[in-house]
C-alpha positions, 0 to 999 in steps of 0.5 A, a space after each residue: 468561495 472556497 477559502 483554499 481557492 481564494 488563496 490558490 496563488 499563495 499555496 499549492 495543493 498537497 495530496 498527503 493521502 494513502 492513495 491516490 498519491 501525487 503523480 510525477 511530471 514524467 508519468 503525466 507526460 507519458 500518459 498525455 501522448 498520442 494513443 497507441 493500439 493495445 494489440 500492435 507492436 508499439 504497445 507490445 514493446 511497452 508491455 515487454 519492458 514493463 514486464 521485466 521491470 515489474 519482476 524486479 520490483 516484486 522480487 520474483 522470477 514469475 510473470 507479473 500480470 497487469 489487470 484493468 481494475 482497482 486493487 480490490 479487483 486483484 484481490 477478487 482475482 486471487 481468491 476466485 482463481 486460487 480457491 474453489 468453493 467449499 475450501 477453507 482459508 484463514 483470513 487475518 482480520 485487523 482492519 477494513 481491508 482484512 475484512 474485505 478479504 473475508 467478504 471476497 472469500 465468502 462471496 466465492 463460497 469459501 469457509 473462512 477462519 478469521 484471525 482477528 487483532 485489535 486495530 492498530 496491532 499486527 497479526 501474531 505469527 504464533 497465532 497463525 501457526 497455532 490455527 494452521 496446526 489445529 486445522 490442517 485443512 486450511 488451504 490459504 492464508 489471506 493477509 495484508 502486508 500493509 493494512 492501509 486503514 490502520 497503518 500497520 505493517 503485518 509480519 508477512 516475512 515471518 508468517 511466510 516461514 510458517 506457510 511455505 512448508 505447508 500445503 497451502 498458499 500465502 496471499 498478500 495484499 501489497 497495495 500500500 507496500 509495494 514500491 514503499 517497503 521491501 517485500 521480495 516475493 520469492 525470497 520471502 515465500 509469498 505465493 500471491 502478491 498484488 498491488 494497485 497503481 495509485 500508491 507507491 507506483 505513483 500512477 492514477 488509480 485503475 491498474 492492478 498488478 498480480 504475481 503468483 508463485 509456481 505452486 500457486 500457478 499449479 493450484 490455479 490450473 486445478 481450480 474451476 473457473 470462477 469468473 469470466 473477467 478475472 481469469 489468471 491462466 488466460 492473462 498469463 497466456 496473453 502476457 507471454 505474447 506481451 498482451 493482456 486478455 481483454 482491452 489493455 489500460 494503455 495510458 496507465 501502462 505508459 505511465 507505469 513504465 515511466 514510473 518504473 523507469 524512475 524508480 529503477 534508475 535511482 534503485 529500489 534501495 534509494 526508494 526504500 531509504 526515502 520512504 523510511 526516512 519520511 516515516 521517521 520524520 512523520 512519527 517524530 513530528 507527531 510525537 513532539 506535537 504530543 500526539 500518539 501514533 495509532 500503530 505503536 509497533 509494526 508500522 507501515 512505511 509511507 503512512 502514519 496514522 495519528 490517534 486524535 485526543 478526546 474531544 477533537 473532531 477528525 472530520 473538522 481537522 481534515 476540513 481545516 487543513 484543506 481549506 486553510 493550508 491546501 493540505 489533503 490528508 485522510 481520515 479513519 475508516 469504519 470504526 475509526 472515522 473521526 478518531 484518527 488522521 492518516 498522513 500519506 507520505 508515499 510515492 512522489 512526496 518529499 520532506 518539504 511536502 511532509 513538513 507542510 503537512 505537519 505544520 497544517 496538522 499542528 495548526 488544525 489541532 489548535 483550531 479544533 479544540 486540541 492543544 500543543 505547546 510544541 514549537 520545535 516539532 519541525 526541527 525535530 522531524 527534519 533531524 529524524 529525516 536526515 538521520 534516517 536517510 543516512 542509515 539503512 532502511 528499517 533501522 530507527 535512527 539514534 536521536 538523543 533527546 528525540 524518540 519516535 
């Protein structure tokens, strides 16, 4: 029998991955109700209310489109609806999902200029400006707000200051950022912002959300249709009637509305403060354990990637945490497989979940040929959490004797 199942009465499973994330009880109950028809008034009311809530979450006056797909579907919709074959785009490529932008763009028949950064490092806005100055024919910049594969938070606000004064579109993947860290679309000047349901929005996978700026809508109207299913013009026309173009993901929309009710009732400032405090807690905890964060600067809120010491098998670490502690984390992707552990602390995760995760990581490290003599890592991590929670989100707390 699986060791965790033998100990199921001693501990519950804790999902600390960067998606999917734990689902609040209110969201589960909302999805468990009687089915309603996606073309009738009851569902139209859900769509109408959620539409306004999503505009608040995205920080935009533009409509936010629900799409029945994963986040990659929304990325595909953005590329195929905003750019015509033969156009040139600049892709910020610093991880698995930056590479996915390139692959989608190439599938659309676009010419791709790749701006690479070492995995674990952020894209340099100055490098973006240099390329755009040298190649004025570029019609779009495709980037992640948060590169989920590395735990890097790219400086999209700074890049938007460069792009919004040019004849091109800034397309940002906010899949592991929206509902986790601030990214106000209109204030920053993002032309396309998208996300998925299974991370900061605390819902199951299968629903994507996408918004366009006014100039992006103008461009979409001029681009020849590239995909029968992903047609943002028709999605907007249907959204004006509180509908989706094709069959709606009814249960997911009901769950999303419950999640948005919760987030907006406590206020986005409170949501961001909590996510920032958990990030400070995780980074402090791993530092005291003698481990290094894979992203030393420009790091994601809600996800901490941990560089493992030489000789420590990341796959074995994950297996040990799940089997002996019921804690499920994520490993590295692509070239980072076996080399990092990714601690997800976004969405419906609290300080106690993360404390359990740090303890499981410490014990798994010792069991898998690693070493740590730290005994006060939990106390230090919780001190950082409380200090960050008391201050403004995004500002590292002053911790005498402790540095994250």
